[in-house]
C-alpha positions as CSV (number, residue, x, y, z in Angstrom):
1,X,17.6,4.1,-32.6
2,X,16.1,2.0,-34.7
3,X,19.1,-0.3,-34.4
4,X,18.8,-0.5,-30.3
5,X,15.0,-0.7,-30.3
6,X,16.1,-4.0,-31.9
7,X,18.3,-4.9,-29.4
8,X,16.1,-4.0,-26.6
9,X,13.6,-6.6,-28.4
10,X,15.6,-9.6,-28.6
11,X,17.1,-9.0,-25.0
12,X,13.6,-9.0,-23.7
13,X,11.6,-12.0,-25.6
14,X,15.1,-14.1,-26.3
15,X,16.2,-13.9,-23.0
16,X,13.8,-13.5,-20.4
17,X,10.8,-14.9,-22.0
18,X,8.6,-11.7,-21.8
19,X,4.6,-12.6,-21.7
20,X,2.2,-11.6,-24.4
21,X,1.0,-8.1,-24.4
22,X,-2.9,-9.1,-22.6
23,X,-4.2,-8.4,-19.9
24,X,-3.5,-11.1,-17.1
25,X,-6.7,-12.8,-16.2
26,X,-7.4,-15.7,-13.4
27,X,-10.2,-17.8,-13.5
28,X,-12.6,-17.8,-10.3
29,X,-12.0,-21.4,-9.8
30,X,-8.2,-20.6,-8.7
31,X,-9.6,-18.9,-5.6
32,X,-10.2,-21.2,-3.5
33,X,-10.5,-20.8,0.1
34,X,-7.0,-21.3,1.9
35,X,-6.2,-22.1,5.2
36,X,-4.7,-19.1,7.1
37,X,-1.0,-19.5,8.0
38,X,-0.6,-15.9,9.9
39,X,2.3,-14.6,7.7
40,X,2.6,-12.3,4.9
41,X,5.2,-11.5,2.6
42,X,6.4,-7.6,1.8
43,X,8.4,-7.6,-1.2
44,X,10.1,-4.2,-2.3
45,X,11.9,-2.7,-5.0
46,X,13.4,-5.3,-7.6
47,X,14.5,-3.2,-10.7
48,X,15.2,-5.6,-13.2
49,X,17.8,-4.4,-15.6
50,X,17.3,-6.3,-19.3
51,X,21.1,-5.0,-20.2
52,X,22.7,-5.9,-17.2
53,X,25.9,-8.2,-17.7
54,X,28.1,-10.5,-15.6
55,X,31.7,-9.3,-15.5
56,X,31.1,-5.4,-16.5
57,X,32.4,-2.9,-14.7
58,X,30.3,-1.0,-11.4
59,X,31.2,2.3,-13.3
60,X,29.1,1.4,-16.1
61,X,26.3,0.6,-13.8
62,X,27.1,-3.2,-15.2
63,X,26.8,-2.7,-18.7
64,X,29.9,-2.7,-20.3
65,X,33.4,-4.3,-19.3
66,X,35.0,-0.9,-19.7
67,X,36.9,1.1,-17.9
68,X,39.5,-1.7,-17.0
69,X,40.7,-0.2,-14.0
70,X,37.4,-0.8,-12.2
71,X,37.8,-3.4,-9.9
72,X,34.4,-3.5,-9.0
73,X,32.8,-6.2,-11.3
74,X,29.7,-7.2,-11.8
75,X,28.5,-10.6,-10.4
76,X,26.1,-13.7,-12.2
77,X,23.7,-13.2,-9.7
78,X,24.3,-9.7,-8.8
79,X,26.7,-6.8,-7.4
80,X,26.2,-5.9,-4.0
81,X,26.7,-2.7,-2.6
82,X,27.1,-1.3,-5.6
83,X,25.0,1.0,-8.5
84,X,24.3,-1.7,-10.4
85,X,20.3,-3.1,-10.7
86,X,19.4,-7.0,-10.6
87,X,19.7,-9.2,-13.3
88,X,17.2,-11.2,-14.0
89,X,18.9,-14.4,-12.7
90,X,18.4,-12.6,-9.3
91,X,14.5,-11.9,-9.7
92,X,13.6,-14.9,-11.2
93,X,15.8,-16.6,-8.5
94,X,14.3,-14.4,-5.3
95,X,10.8,-15.3,-6.7
96,X,11.4,-19.0,-7.4
97,X,12.8,-19.7,-4.2
98,X,9.4,-18.0,-2.6
99,X,7.8,-20.1,-4.5
100,X,9.5,-23.5,-4.1
101,X,9.9,-22.5,0.0
102,X,7.4,-20.0,1.3
103,X,4.0,-19.8,-0.7
104,X,2.5,-22.8,1.6
105,X,3.4,-20.3,4.6
106,X,1.8,-17.3,3.6
107,X,-1.6,-16.1,3.5
108,X,-0.8,-12.9,1.3
109,X,1.9,-10.6,-0.7
110,X,2.7,-6.6,-0.5
111,X,4.5,-5.3,-2.9
112,X,5.9,-2.3,-3.0
113,X,6.8,-0.8,-6.2
114,X,10.3,0.1,-8.6
115,X,9.9,-2.8,-10.9
116,X,12.0,-1.2,-13.8
117,X,15.9,0.0,-13.3
118,X,17.3,3.2,-12.4
119,X,17.5,5.9,-15.5
120,X,21.5,5.5,-14.6
121,X,22.9,5.5,-17.9
122,X,23.2,8.1,-20.3
123,X,24.1,5.5,-22.8
124,X,21.1,3.2,-22.3
125,X,18.2,6.1,-21.4
126,X,15.1,4.3,-20.5
127,X,12.2,4.3,-22.3
128,X,8.1,4.1,-21.3
129,X,8.3,1.0,-23.8
130,X,11.1,-0.5,-21.6
131,X,9.7,0.5,-18.2
132,X,5.7,-1.1,-19.0
133,X,7.4,-4.3,-20.4
134,X,9.7,-5.1,-17.4
135,X,6.7,-4.6,-15.2
136,X,5.0,-7.0,-17.3
137,X,7.3,-9.3,-16.8
138,X,7.0,-9.6,-13.1
139,X,3.6,-8.8,-12.8
140,X,3.2,-12.3,-14.9
141,X,6.1,-14.0,-12.4
142,X,4.0,-13.0,-9.2
143,X,0.9,-13.9,-10.9
144,X,2.4,-17.7,-11.8
145,X,4.3,-17.7,-8.1
146,X,1.4,-16.2,-6.1
147,X,-1.8,-15.5,-7.6
148,X,-2.2,-19.0,-9.1
149,X,-2.0,-20.6,-6.3
150,X,-4.9,-18.2,-5.0
151,X,-2.6,-16.1,-3.0
152,X,-3.7,-12.4,-3.5
153,X,-0.9,-9.6,-4.4
154,X,-1.3,-5.9,-3.5
155,X,0.8,-4.7,-6.1
156,X,2.0,-0.1,-5.4
157,X,3.2,1.9,-7.8
158,X,7.0,2.9,-7.9
159,X,8.7,6.6,-8.8
160,X,10.9,4.4,-10.9
161,X,7.8,2.3,-12.6
162,X,7.1,5.7,-14.7
163,X,8.9,8.2,-17.5
164,X,9.9,10.3,-16.7
165,X,11.5,9.4,-13.6
166,X,9.6,10.6,-10.5
167,X,6.9,12.9,-12.6
168,X,3.1,11.7,-13.0
169,X,0.9,14.4,-14.2
170,X,-3.0,14.0,-12.4
171,X,-4.8,11.1,-13.8
172,X,-6.2,9.6,-15.6
173,X,-3.2,9.7,-18.0
174,X,-1.3,6.3,-20.2
175,X,0.6,5.5,-17.5
176,X,-2.6,4.8,-14.9
177,X,-3.9,3.3,-18.0
178,X,-1.3,1.1,-18.8
179,X,-1.3,-0.2,-15.1
180,X,-4.8,-1.0,-15.0
181,X,-4.0,-3.4,-17.6
182,X,-0.5,-5.0,-16.3
183,X,-2.3,-5.3,-13.1
184,X,-5.9,-6.0,-14.2
185,X,-5.6,-9.6,-12.0
186,X,-4.6,-7.5,-8.9
187,X,-7.1,-4.9,-8.3
188,X,-10.9,-5.8,-7.9
189,X,-13.3,-4.7,-10.8
190,X,-14.8,-2.5,-8.8
191,X,-11.9,-0.4,-8.1
192,X,-10.5,0.2,-11.8
193,X,-12.4,2.9,-12.5
194,X,-10.7,4.6,-9.5
195,X,-7.3,2.8,-10.5
196,X,-7.6,4.4,-13.7
197,X,-8.4,8.2,-12.4
198,X,-5.3,7.7,-9.8
199,X,-3.5,4.3,-9.4
200,X,-4.5,3.3,-6.2
201,X,-7.1,1.1,-4.8
202,X,-8.0,-1.3,-1.7
203,X,-8.5,-5.2,-1.7
204,X,-9.6,-7.7,0.8
205,X,-7.0,-10.1,1.2
206,X,-8.9,-12.0,4.2
207,X,-12.7,-11.4,2.6
208,X,-14.5,-9.3,5.5
209,X,-11.5,-9.2,7.9
210,X,-7.9,-7.7,6.6
211,X,-7.5,-5.2,3.7
212,X,-4.6,-3.6,2.3
213,X,-5.0,-0.6,0.8
214,X,-1.9,0.2,-2.3
215,X,-1.5,4.2,-2.2
216,X,0.0,6.1,-5.3
217,X,3.0,7.9,-3.2
218,X,3.9,9.8,-6.6
219,X,1.1,12.3,-5.9
220,X,2.4,12.8,-2.0
221,X,6.0,12.9,-3.2
222,X,8.1,15.8,-3.2
223,X,10.2,15.4,-5.9
224,X,7.2,14.9,-8.5
225,X,6.4,18.9,-9.5
226,X,3.5,17.5,-12.1
227,X,1.6,18.0,-8.9
228,X,0.4,20.8,-6.9
229,X,1.1,19.0,-3.2
230,X,-2.1,18.7,-1.3
231,X,-2.6,22.4,-1.1
232,X,-5.4,22.9,1.1
233,X,-7.2,25.5,-1.1
234,X,-6.8,22.7,-4.1
235,X,-9.7,20.5,-3.9
236,X,-8.9,18.9,-7.7
237,X,-5.1,18.6,-6.5
238,X,-4.4,14.6,-7.1
239,X,-3.1,14.2,-3.9
240,X,-6.3,15.4,-2.2
241,X,-8.6,13.9,-4.4
242,X,-6.5,10.2,-3.4
243,X,-6.7,11.3,0.4
244,X,-10.0,12.5,0.3
245,X,-10.9,8.6,-1.1
246,X,-8.6,7.2,1.6
247,X,-10.7,8.9,4.4
248,X,-13.9,7.1,2.8
249,X,-12.4,3.8,2.5
250,X,-10.9,3.5,5.6
251,X,-14.1,4.9,7.3
252,X,-15.8,2.6,5.8
253,X,-13.8,-0.5,6.5
254,X,-13.8,0.4,10.4
255,X,-17.6,0.7,10.4
256,X,-17.4,-3.0,8.9
257,X,-15.2,-4.1,11.9
258,X,-12.2,-4.5,9.5
259,X,-8.5,-3.9,10.0
260,X,-6.2,-2.3,7.3
261,X,-2.7,-2.7,6.3
262,X,-1.5,0.7,4.5
263,X,0.6,0.0,1.8
264,X,2.7,2.1,-1.0
265,X,6.3,3.0,-2.3
266,X,7.5,6.3,-0.8
267,X,7.1,5.9,2.7
268,X,5.3,9.5,4.8
269,X,7.7,11.8,6.4
270,X,8.4,15.3,6.1
271,X,11.1,15.1,3.7
272,X,9.4,13.1,1.3
273,X,5.9,14.1,1.3
274,X,4.7,17.9,0.5
275,X,4.3,19.6,3.8
276,X,0.3,19.4,3.1
277,X,0.4,15.6,2.1
278,X,2.5,14.8,4.9
279,X,0.4,16.2,8.1
280,X,-3.1,15.2,5.8
281,X,-1.6,11.7,5.9
282,X,-0.5,11.7,9.1
283,X,-3.6,13.3,10.8
284,X,-5.6,10.3,8.9
285,X,-3.1,7.5,10.4
286,X,-3.8,8.8,13.8
287,X,-7.7,9.3,13.6
288,X,-8.1,5.4,12.1
289,X,-5.2,4.4,14.6
290,X,-7.9,1.3,15.9
291,X,-8.4,0.3,12.0
292,X,-4.7,0.6,10.9
293,X,-2.8,-2.4,11.4
294,X,0.4,-0.7,10.2
295,X,2.1,1.2,7.4
296,X,3.9,-0.8,4.4
297,X,6.8,0.9,2.4
298,X,9.9,0.7,0.2
299,X,11.8,3.0,-2.0
300,X,14.6,4.1,1.1
301,X,16.6,0.7,0.2
302,X,17.5,1.0,4.3
303,X,15.8,-0.8,6.7
304,X,14.6,1.2,9.2
305,X,11.5,2.2,10.9
306,X,10.0,5.8,11.8
307,X,6.9,7.1,13.9
308,X,4.0,9.6,13.0
309,X,3.2,11.7,15.9
310,X,0.8,14.1,17.0
311,X,3.3,16.8,17.4
312,X,4.2,16.4,13.4
313,X,0.2,17.7,13.1
314,X,2.1,21.2,13.7
315,X,2.0,23.5,10.2
316,X,4.4,26.8,9.8
317,X,1.5,28.9,8.7
318,X,3.7,30.2,5.8
319,X,2.7,26.2,4.7
320,X,-0.8,27.3,5.0
321,X,-0.5,29.9,2.7
322,X,1.1,27.9,0.5
323,X,4.5,29.7,0.3
324,X,6.7,28.0,2.6
325,X,9.9,26.6,1.1
326,X,9.1,22.7,0.3
327,X,12.6,21.7,1.2
328,X,12.1,20.9,4.7
329,X,14.8,20.4,7.3
330,X,14.6,16.7,7.5
331,X,15.0,16.2,3.5
332,X,17.9,18.2,3.7
333,X,19.8,15.9,6.5
334,X,18.6,12.8,4.1
335,X,20.6,14.3,1.3
336,X,23.4,14.6,3.4
337,X,23.4,10.8,4.2
338,X,22.5,11.5,8.0
339,X,19.5,9.1,8.0
340,X,20.6,7.0,11.3
341,X,21.9,10.5,13.1
342,X,18.1,11.6,12.3
343,X,16.4,8.9,13.6
344,X,18.3,8.7,16.4
345,X,17.6,12.4,17.1
346,X,13.9,11.9,16.7
347,X,13.6,8.8,18.8
348,X,15.6,10.7,21.9
349,X,12.7,13.7,21.5
350,X,10.1,10.5,23.0
351,X,8.9,11.5,26.1
352,X,9.7,8.9,29.3
353,X,7.5,6.0,29.0
354,X,5.5,7.1,32.0
355,X,4.2,9.5,29.9
356,X,3.7,8.3,26.7
357,X,0.0,8.6,25.2
358,X,0.0,5.9,22.7
359,X,-3.0,7.5,20.8
360,X,-0.5,10.2,19.5
361,X,1.4,7.6,17.5
362,X,1.4,5.3,14.4
363,X,4.5,3.7,12.9
364,X,5.8,3.5,9.4
365,X,7.8,0.2,8.6
366,X,10.8,0.5,5.8
367,X,11.5,-2.3,4.2
368,X,15.5,-3.1,2.5
369,X,15.1,-4.1,-1.4
370,X,15.7,-7.0,-3.5
371,X,18.2,-5.1,-6.0
372,X,21.4,-5.2,-4.7
373,X,21.6,-1.4,-4.7
374,X,23.2,-0.1,-2.3
375,X,23.0,-3.3,-0.1
376,X,21.9,-6.8,-0.3
377,X,18.9,-8.4,-1.5
378,X,16.3,-9.3,0.9
379,X,12.8,-9.3,1.7
380,X,10.3,-9.7,5.1
381,X,7.8,-12.3,6.3
382,X,5.7,-10.8,8.6
383,X,3.3,-12.9,11.3
384,X,0.0,-12.3,13.2
385,X,-2.5,-13.5,15.2
386,X,-4.9,-15.3,14.1
387,X,-6.2,-16.7,16.8
388,X,-9.3,-15.3,19.7
389,X,-12.3,-14.1,18.4
390,X,-13.1,-10.7,16.5
391,X,-13.9,-7.3,18.4
392,X,-15.8,-4.8,16.7
393,X,-14.3,-0.9,17.7
394,X,-17.1,0.7,16.3
395,X,-17.4,3.3,19.4
396,X,-14.5,5.6,19.7
397,X,-12.5,6.3,23.4
398,X,-11.7,9.8,21.6
399,X,-15.2,10.5,20.6
400,X,-15.5,13.8,20.6
401,X,-11.8,14.6,20.9
402,X,-10.1,16.4,18.4
403,X,-6.2,16.7,17.9
404,X,-5.7,18.4,14.9
405,X,-3.1,21.1,13.1
406,X,-3.4,23.3,16.8
407,X,-2.1,26.4,14.6
408,X,-4.9,29.3,14.8
409,X,-7.6,28.7,12.2
410,X,-9.8,31.5,12.7
411,X,-8.1,34.0,9.8
412,X,-7.4,31.4,7.7
413,X,-10.7,29.7,7.7
414,X,-12.9,33.0,7.7
415,X,-16.1,33.1,5.8
416,X,-15.7,33.5,2.1
417,X,-12.0,32.8,2.3
418,X,-9.7,30.2,0.0
419,X,-9.6,27.7,2.6
420,X,-13.3,27.8,4.0
421,X,-14.2,24.3,2.2
422,X,-11.1,22.5,2.3
423,X,-10.6,19.6,4.5
424,X,-8.4,21.8,6.9
425,X,-11.6,23.9,7.8
426,X,-14.1,21.1,8.3
427,X,-15.6,20.2,11.6
428,X,-13.6,18.6,13.9
429,X,-13.8,15.0,13.3
430,X,-13.1,12.4,16.4
431,X,-9.8,9.7,16.7
432,X,-10.7,7.0,17.0
433,X,-8.2,4.7,19.1
434,X,-8.5,2.1,21.8
435,X,-6.3,0.4,23.8
436,X,-7.6,-2.8,23.3
437,X,-7.1,-2.6,19.6
438,X,-5.0,-4.7,17.3
439,X,-2.6,-2.0,16.7
440,X,-1.7,-1.2,20.4
441,X,-1.9,-4.9,21.7
442,X,-1.5,-8.7,20.8
443,X,-5.5,-9.4,19.5
444,X,-7.0,-11.6,16.5
445,X,-4.9,-9.5,13.5
446,X,-2.5,-8.0,15.5
447,X,0.9,-7.6,13.8
448,X,3.3,-10.2,16.0
449,X,6.6,-9.5,14.6
450,X,8.6,-10.7,11.3
451,X,11.7,-12.4,9.9
452,X,14.4,-11.0,7.6
453,X,16.1,-12.7,4.9
454,X,18.7,-12.0,3.1
455,X,21.6,-13.2,0.5
456,X,25.0,-12.8,2.0
457,X,28.0,-10.6,0.3
458,X,30.2,-13.5,-0.5
459,X,27.3,-15.6,-2.1
460,X,26.3,-12.8,-4.4
461,X,29.7,-11.9,-5.4
462,X,30.6,-15.2,-7.4
463,X,30.6,-15.2,-10.8
464,X,29.9,-18.7,-11.3
465,X,26.2,-19.3,-11.9
466,X,26.8,-22.9,-11.0
467,X,26.9,-21.9,-7.3
468,X,23.7,-20.4,-6.9
469,X,23.0,-18.5,-3.9
470,X,20.6,-18.7,-1.0
471,X,18.6,-16.4,1.2
472,X,19.9,-16.6,5.1
473,X,17.8,-15.6,7.7
474,X,19.3,-12.1,8.9
475,X,17.5,-11.5,12.0
476,X,14.1,-11.7,13.6
477,X,12.1,-9.0,16.0
478,X,10.7,-12.2,17.7
479,X,12.4,-13.2,21.0
480,X,14.1,-16.6,21.1
481,X,11.4,-18.2,23.6
482,X,8.4,-17.2,21.1
483,X,9.7,-19.5,18.2
484,X,9.0,-22.5,20.5
485,X,5.7,-24.3,22.5
486,X,6.0,-22.8,26.3
487,X,7.2,-25.9,28.1
488,X,3.9,-26.0,30.3
489,X,1.3,-26.2,26.9
490,X,-1.7,-28.1,27.1
491,X,-2.3,-28.8,23.5
492,X,1.5,-28.3,21.9
493,X,0.3,-29.6,18.7
494,X,-1.9,-26.9,18.3
495,X,1.0,-24.2,18.5
496,X,1.4,-22.0,15.8
497,X,5.0,-21.6,15.1
498,X,5.6,-18.0,14.4
499,X,8.6,-18.6,11.5
500,X,8.2,-22.6,10.5
501,X,11.3,-24.6,11.8
502,X,12.7,-25.4,8.7
503,X,13.3,-21.9,8.2
504,X,15.6,-21.0,10.9
505,X,19.0,-22.0,11.1
506,X,19.6,-24.9,13.3
507,X,21.0,-22.9,16.2
508,X,17.3,-21.6,16.6
509,X,15.8,-25.1,16.3
510,X,16.4,-26.1,19.6
511,X,13.7,-25.6,22.2
512,X,16.1,-24.8,24.8
513,X,18.0,-21.8,23.6
514,X,17.7,-18.5,25.5
515,X,19.7,-15.8,23.4
516,X,20.4,-15.5,19.9
517,X,22.5,-13.0,17.5
518,X,19.6,-13.7,15.0
519,X,16.9,-12.0,17.7
520,X,18.4,-8.5,18.7
521,X,15.3,-6.8,19.5
522,X,13.2,-9.0,21.7
523,X,10.0,-7.6,20.8
524,X,6.7,-9.2,22.4
525,X,5.2,-8.4,19.2
526,X,4.7,-5.2,16.4
527,X,2.2,-3.1,17.9
528,X,2.6,0.5,18.6
529,X,4.0,0.1,22.3
530,X,6.6,-2.0,21.3
531,X,7.8,-0.2,18.5
532,X,7.8,3.1,20.9
533,X,9.5,0.8,23.6
534,X,12.4,-0.1,21.1
535,X,12.7,3.7,19.6
536,X,13.4,4.6,23.7
537,X,15.6,2.1,24.1
538,X,17.7,3.1,21.1
539,X,17.6,6.5,21.9
540,X,19.8,5.8,25.7
541,X,23.4,5.8,24.2
542,X,25.0,4.2,27.4
543,X,22.6,1.7,28.1
544,X,21.8,0.8,24.8
545,X,25.5,0.8,22.7
546,X,25.4,-2.3,21.7
547,X,21.7,-2.2,20.5
548,X,22.6,0.2,18.8
549,X,25.0,-1.2,17.1
550,X,23.0,-3.4,15.6
551,X,20.4,-1.0,14.3
552,X,22.9,0.6,12.1
553,X,24.1,-2.6,11.4
554,X,21.0,-3.7,9.8
555,X,20.2,-0.6,8.4
556,X,23.0,-0.6,6.3
557,X,23.3,-4.5,6.3
558,X,27.4,-4.1,6.8
559,X,27.7,-1.7,4.2
560,X,28.5,2.1,4.7
561,X,25.8,4.7,4.9
562,X,24.6,6.3,1.9
């Protein structure tokens, strides 16, 4: 064991230039006000692996030459569609590329966790020190690339950033204290005490206008057996404490007229979250629909989106009594690798367009990962509206209107019951929704679209360190005609390009082009109605078969579902 520890220390210190184990501070003078670009980066699941060896076999998770019969061998910059994690050559290349190509074009960074390798090699088990060290290495790099240039970075905790994997005890604990040190430069000082308790915080990335909430989804994740799972009767459950805090945060931001991006590692769904955690999160997502711009998560390594719906607030009575089976039908389906089919089935249940009440929906975007395990290294650049004047949404159109869980509460909430003082039995709260809010229409701060970039398989497969890979546009959500100034523009020089022209393939730099393989969705923006419309189109098996094939191809980046 002592020899292994020595080897690990040499690998880190000599090969990867690890930073000193001290908190990262940034002088206040470096927070110079930057001109808004109307774009931000979402990056997730980097999974650096200090033991990765070019030429090693996939069956050894790319750590050893044996077995020789394994034809899949590790490339210098990574091994696509494999079980191997990222070499530092890949994570460094990715962040150096973003530094060189994108830092002048973005306003902030949402970074949603998993910054340590998977525990997939019994001969090289992970240790807490290794996990912390890998997180410090990436935190140092994120500081160098973004924060030092005045670009806010909002990290969140992944299920592989803790030891044991998937297990996190209620805080404060050693893990929350360690990450409060590792991420000190990213967390506002007034939030440190709350972070040390639960590893979550919020920060204003555009002062007085846009905030990002960084959730600790470990306290919602159904695989974390160290917590109760937001049980209604347990007011001190860490998941409930986090959601109580979130309610206060969203209410405060709303009263200030600000907008919020929700972020975290494990995406909210009945299969990922404990039932009560999911219902509370869903209820809050809909209640503050006029304040929340969107929900950004990672973890799944699969490019897709899901809908939070009002019907999700129906909780089986046995769940309320704390005796429900935690393995929901959705989680069982996911374990059988039927995610695509499940999504199409969910979209097929949507009402027809004329019967849609958009107050009842929120959209969760799940981005693919940097690690090529099991697909291709990717990141997303989101574009949002920075034109027009602000509008305050303090008077809800749903004032006094409640759409919470609809089962009979009379018995569960009777005087003296265990549930009497829980959030579930509190007076009904109004839903804050507004058709003119930026989550619903193209107004100031509304999300307009994203461009997704990845490294193609052939470029990643190379075993040569001389031939560097390159990120290329995989696809975008924008219609082609949104990429260039309109022909009748009064002041073309003031047109804000959603994607800078030098980041587009040559075929898209031509302003006369009307169709492109890079623009499969033709979405006018990323508001709730646009996402629901895309879901409805995907639910049409005959009319939209071509669209379905493209959607599935992007989900798995040309690889197999798995």
